[in-house]
C-alpha atoms as a printed R data frame, in Angstrom:
    type eleno elety resid chain resno       x       y        z
1   ATOM     1    CA   UNK     A     1  50.894  68.737 -123.575
2   ATOM     2    CA   UNK     A     2  50.830  71.438 -120.971
3   ATOM     3    CA   UNK     A     3  48.374  74.297 -121.355
4   ATOM     4    CA   UNK     A     4  49.557  77.847 -120.820
5   ATOM     5    CA   UNK     A     5  48.304  79.564 -117.658
6   ATOM     6    CA   UNK     A     6  45.295  81.775 -118.164
7   ATOM     7    CA   UNK     A     7  46.243  85.391 -117.572
8   ATOM     8    CA   UNK     A     8  43.562  87.758 -116.395
9   ATOM     9    CA   UNK     A     9  43.953  91.504 -116.586
10  ATOM    10    CA   UNK     A    10  44.639  93.231 -113.287
11  ATOM    11    CA   UNK     A    11  41.489  94.786 -111.819
12  ATOM    12    CA   UNK     A    12  41.064  98.386 -112.819
13  ATOM    13    CA   UNK     A    13  39.258 101.020 -110.755
14  ATOM    14    CA   UNK     A    14  35.708 100.045 -111.821
15  ATOM    15    CA   UNK     A    15  36.393  96.307 -111.780
16  ATOM    16    CA   UNK     A    16  38.090  96.574 -108.388
17  ATOM    17    CA   UNK     A    17  35.141  98.538 -106.992
18  ATOM    18    CA   UNK     A    18  32.675  95.925 -108.259
19  ATOM    19    CA   UNK     A    19  34.833  93.127 -106.855
20  ATOM    20    CA   UNK     A    20  34.833  94.893 -103.478
21  ATOM    21    CA   UNK     A    21  31.056  95.359 -103.598
22  ATOM    22    CA   UNK     A    22  30.553  91.709 -104.532
23  ATOM    23    CA   UNK     A    23  32.855  90.590 -101.708
24  ATOM    24    CA   UNK     A    24  31.032  92.810  -99.229
25  ATOM    25    CA   UNK     A    25  27.697  91.434 -100.467
26  ATOM    26    CA   UNK     A    26  28.906  87.858 -100.043
27  ATOM    27    CA   UNK     A    27  30.238  88.636  -96.560
28  ATOM    28    CA   UNK     A    28  26.956  90.314  -95.561
29  ATOM    29    CA   UNK     A    29  24.911  87.424  -96.944
30  ATOM    30    CA   UNK     A    30  27.097  84.972  -95.046
31  ATOM    31    CA   UNK     A    31  26.680  86.950  -91.832
32  ATOM    32    CA   UNK     A    32  22.914  87.045  -92.275
33  ATOM    33    CA   UNK     A    33  22.780  83.306  -92.954
34  ATOM    34    CA   UNK     A    34  24.876  82.613  -89.867
35  ATOM    35    CA   UNK     A    35  22.664  84.900  -87.796
36  ATOM    36    CA   UNK     A    36  19.651  82.966  -89.084
37  ATOM    37    CA   UNK     A    37  21.301  79.658  -88.192
38  ATOM    38    CA   UNK     A    38  21.725  80.883  -84.631
39  ATOM    39    CA   UNK     A    39  17.976  81.346  -84.573
40  ATOM    40    CA   UNK     A    40  15.946  84.481  -84.644
41  ATOM    41    CA   UNK     A    41  14.191  83.139  -81.598
42  ATOM    42    CA   UNK     A    42  17.034  83.305  -79.058
43  ATOM    43    CA   UNK     A    43  18.543  86.221  -77.162
44  ATOM    44    CA   UNK     A    44  21.317  86.501  -74.643
45  ATOM    45    CA   UNK     A    45  22.881  89.944  -74.884
46  ATOM    46    CA   UNK     A    46  22.823  90.848  -71.195
47  ATOM    47    CA   UNK     A    47  23.291  87.687  -69.192
48  ATOM    48    CA   UNK     A    48  19.941  86.053  -69.885
49  ATOM    49    CA   UNK     A    49  19.531  83.194  -72.320
50  ATOM    50    CA   UNK     A    50  16.020  83.248  -73.735
51  ATOM    51    CA   UNK     A    51  14.476  81.025  -76.377
52  ATOM    52    CA   UNK     A    52  10.975  80.647  -77.748
53  ATOM    53    CA   UNK     A    53   9.235  77.428  -78.691
54  ATOM    54    CA   UNK     A    54   5.798  75.913  -79.277
55  ATOM    55    CA   UNK     A    55   4.440  79.094  -80.861
56  ATOM    56    CA   UNK     A    56   1.161  79.006  -82.747
57  ATOM    57    CA   UNK     A    57  -1.951  80.974  -83.581
58  ATOM    58    CA   UNK     A    58  -5.243  79.139  -84.052
59  ATOM    59    CA   UNK     A    59  -6.878  80.322  -87.283
60  ATOM    60    CA   UNK     A    60  -9.076  83.158  -86.051
61  ATOM    61    CA   UNK     A    61 -12.851  82.979  -86.387
62  ATOM    62    CA   UNK     A    62 -13.024  86.773  -86.208
63  ATOM    63    CA   UNK     A    63 -11.696  88.999  -88.993
64  ATOM    64    CA   UNK     A    64 -10.162  91.527  -86.594
65  ATOM    65    CA   UNK     A    65  -8.897  89.564  -83.541
66  ATOM    66    CA   UNK     A    66  -6.813  86.439  -82.855
67  ATOM    67    CA   UNK     A    67  -5.056  84.696  -79.970
68  ATOM    68    CA   UNK     A    68  -1.447  83.546  -79.884
69  ATOM    69    CA   UNK     A    69   0.430  81.070  -77.722
70  ATOM    70    CA   UNK     A    70   4.105  80.272  -77.103
71  ATOM    71    CA   UNK     A    71   6.622  79.312  -74.446
72  ATOM    72    CA   UNK     A    72   9.609  81.470  -73.472
73  ATOM    73    CA   UNK     A    73  12.418  79.565  -71.761
74  ATOM    74    CA   UNK     A    74  15.076  81.339  -69.688
75  ATOM    75    CA   UNK     A    75  18.163  79.149  -69.220
76  ATOM    76    CA   UNK     A    76  20.122  81.761  -67.287
77  ATOM    77    CA   UNK     A    77  20.369  82.545  -63.577
78  ATOM    78    CA   UNK     A    78  18.902  86.033  -64.213
79  ATOM    79    CA   UNK     A    79  15.189  86.880  -64.171
80  ATOM    80    CA   UNK     A    80  13.880  88.864  -67.126
81  ATOM    81    CA   UNK     A    81  10.584  90.456  -68.044
82  ATOM    82    CA   UNK     A    82   8.551  90.404  -71.262
83  ATOM    83    CA   UNK     A    83   7.551  94.056  -71.648
84  ATOM    84    CA   UNK     A    84   5.829  94.176  -75.058
85  ATOM    85    CA   UNK     A    85   4.912  92.262  -78.193
86  ATOM    86    CA   UNK     A    86   4.418  93.771  -81.651
87  ATOM    87    CA   UNK     A    87   3.506  92.377  -85.062
88  ATOM    88    CA   UNK     A    88   3.123  93.911  -88.504
89  ATOM    89    CA   UNK     A    89   0.029  91.695  -88.874
90  ATOM    90    CA   UNK     A    90  -1.939  93.524  -86.175
91  ATOM    91    CA   UNK     A    91  -2.553  97.089  -85.114
92  ATOM    92    CA   UNK     A    92  -1.899  96.047  -81.516
93  ATOM    93    CA   UNK     A    93  -0.753  92.955  -79.597
94  ATOM    94    CA   UNK     A    94  -1.749  92.814  -75.945
95  ATOM    95    CA   UNK     A    95  -0.731  90.373  -73.218
96  ATOM    96    CA   UNK     A    96  -3.372  88.754  -71.014
97  ATOM    97    CA   UNK     A    97  -3.469  86.528  -67.964
98  ATOM    98    CA   UNK     A    98  -6.424  84.419  -66.921
99  ATOM    99    CA   UNK     A    99  -7.356  84.257  -63.244
100 ATOM   100    CA   UNK     A   100 -10.388  82.290  -62.115
101 ATOM   101    CA   UNK     A   101 -11.730  82.219  -65.668
102 ATOM   102    CA   UNK     A   102 -11.472  86.011  -66.048
103 ATOM   103    CA   UNK     A   103  -9.132  87.477  -68.684
104 ATOM   104    CA   UNK     A   104  -7.149  90.570  -67.687
105 ATOM   105    CA   UNK     A   105  -4.714  92.615  -69.766
106 ATOM   106    CA   UNK     A   106  -1.270  93.053  -68.194
107 ATOM   107    CA   UNK     A   107   1.667  95.284  -69.094
108 ATOM   108    CA   UNK     A   108   4.409  92.695  -68.598
109 ATOM   109    CA   UNK     A   109   5.196  89.122  -67.549
110 ATOM   110    CA   UNK     A   110   8.134  87.811  -65.527
111 ATOM   111    CA   UNK     A   111  10.367  85.276  -67.250
112 ATOM   112    CA   UNK     A   112  11.924  83.506  -64.255
113 ATOM   113    CA   UNK     A   113  15.563  82.430  -64.129
114 ATOM   114    CA   UNK     A   114  15.917  78.738  -65.032
115 ATOM   115    CA   UNK     A   115  12.207  78.739  -65.825
116 ATOM   116    CA   UNK     A   116   9.509  79.328  -68.398
117 ATOM   117    CA   UNK     A   117   6.757  81.777  -69.231
118 ATOM   118    CA   UNK     A   118   3.967  79.765  -70.853
119 ATOM   119    CA   UNK     A   119   1.183  81.235  -72.986
120 ATOM   120    CA   UNK     A   120  -1.502  78.567  -73.512
121 ATOM   121    CA   UNK     A   121  -5.198  78.227  -74.196
122 ATOM   122    CA   UNK     A   122  -7.127  78.938  -70.988
123 ATOM   123    CA   UNK     A   123  -4.139  80.707  -69.407
124 ATOM   124    CA   UNK     A   124  -1.723  83.500  -70.279
125 ATOM   125    CA   UNK     A   125  -2.098  84.448  -73.941
126 ATOM   126    CA   UNK     A   126  -1.461  87.103  -76.567
127 ATOM   127    CA   UNK     A   127  -4.306  88.952  -78.289
128 ATOM   128    CA   UNK     A   128  -3.720  90.250  -81.808
129 ATOM   129    CA   UNK     A   129  -6.145  93.130  -82.242
130 ATOM   130    CA   UNK     A   130  -7.049  95.165  -85.336
131 ATOM   131    CA   UNK     A   131  -5.742  92.468  -87.693
132 ATOM   132    CA   UNK     A   132  -4.592  93.902  -91.006
133 ATOM   133    CA   UNK     A   133  -5.791  90.728  -92.750
134 ATOM   134    CA   UNK     A   134  -7.322  87.532  -91.448
135 ATOM   135    CA   UNK     A   135  -4.582  84.854  -91.093
136 ATOM   136    CA   UNK     A   136  -5.363  81.439  -92.554
137 ATOM   137    CA   UNK     A   137  -4.070  78.004  -91.615
138 ATOM   138    CA   UNK     A   138  -0.595  77.578  -93.113
139 ATOM   139    CA   UNK     A   139   0.291  81.287  -92.853
140 ATOM   140    CA   UNK     A   140   3.087  82.530  -90.610
141 ATOM   141    CA   UNK     A   141   2.815  85.594  -88.383
142 ATOM   142    CA   UNK     A   142   6.004  87.438  -87.410
143 ATOM   143    CA   UNK     A   143   6.169  88.940  -83.938
144 ATOM   144    CA   UNK     A   144   8.772  90.844  -82.007
145 ATOM   145    CA   UNK     A   145   9.130  90.251  -78.268
146 ATOM   146    CA   UNK     A   146  10.803  92.942  -76.161
147 ATOM   147    CA   UNK     A   147  12.340  92.298  -72.764
148 ATOM   148    CA   UNK     A   148  13.556  94.415  -69.845
149 ATOM   149    CA   UNK     A   149  17.043  92.861  -69.815
150 ATOM   150    CA   UNK     A   150  17.594  90.879  -73.024
151 ATOM   151    CA   UNK     A   151  17.595  91.992  -76.608
152 ATOM   152    CA   UNK     A   152  14.387  91.584  -78.624
153 ATOM   153    CA   UNK     A   153  13.400  88.256  -80.171
154 ATOM   154    CA   UNK     A   154  11.745  87.811  -83.554
155 ATOM   155    CA   UNK     A   155   9.416  84.829  -83.691
156 ATOM   156    CA   UNK     A   156   7.746  83.170  -86.681
157 ATOM   157    CA   UNK     A   157   4.358  81.948  -85.395
158 ATOM   158    CA   UNK     A   158   2.565  79.387  -87.598
159 ATOM   159    CA   UNK     A   159  -1.203  79.641  -88.028
160 ATOM   160    CA   UNK     A   160  -2.820  76.292  -87.192
161 ATOM   161    CA   UNK     A   161  -6.404  75.057  -87.555
162 ATOM   162    CA   UNK     A   162  -8.997  76.788  -85.364
163 ATOM   163    CA   UNK     A   163  -9.307  73.595  -83.287
164 ATOM   164    CA   UNK     A   164  -5.551  72.893  -82.990
165 ATOM   165    CA   UNK     A   165  -4.488  71.372  -79.649
166 ATOM   166    CA   UNK     A   166  -0.724  71.163  -79.087
167 ATOM   167    CA   UNK     A   167  -1.059  68.157  -76.765
168 ATOM   168    CA   UNK     A   168  -2.637  66.064  -79.541
169 ATOM   169    CA   UNK     A   169  -1.014  67.824  -82.506
170 ATOM   170    CA   UNK     A   170  -4.450  68.351  -84.140
């Protein structure tokens, strides 16, 4: 026995408007998911191809200051420059280089073509100052990196133990 086809009423003004809103919401959600799949830690809007890896923050011992480390890789043939770093977790994020054991704040860092800018313990690093709350191991800190040539990158930086060493994984 064949069942009769189910007939739905044609969308009226309100139903049509809601259907359009729902479709737009689904399309926007899909676009956001696809953008997330591409990674919020890559940029390439103006010829450079930047990505960020190996980011971490050791759990700070101080309630108002922490260090952060990461590696920025530039796969393009164009030099770029990291000009600033911000985070909602800190009142200020400053960039530092270490020369001969002395730490010095700098305004920018070159990200060489086909090269890397490495922030590591004992070398270049980020300082999160005026922390809004003390991050604990297992937390994630969001930062925004701004560049001279490329679009900004948003990075999710995990908080590791205070004694974490990336070469040993502990």
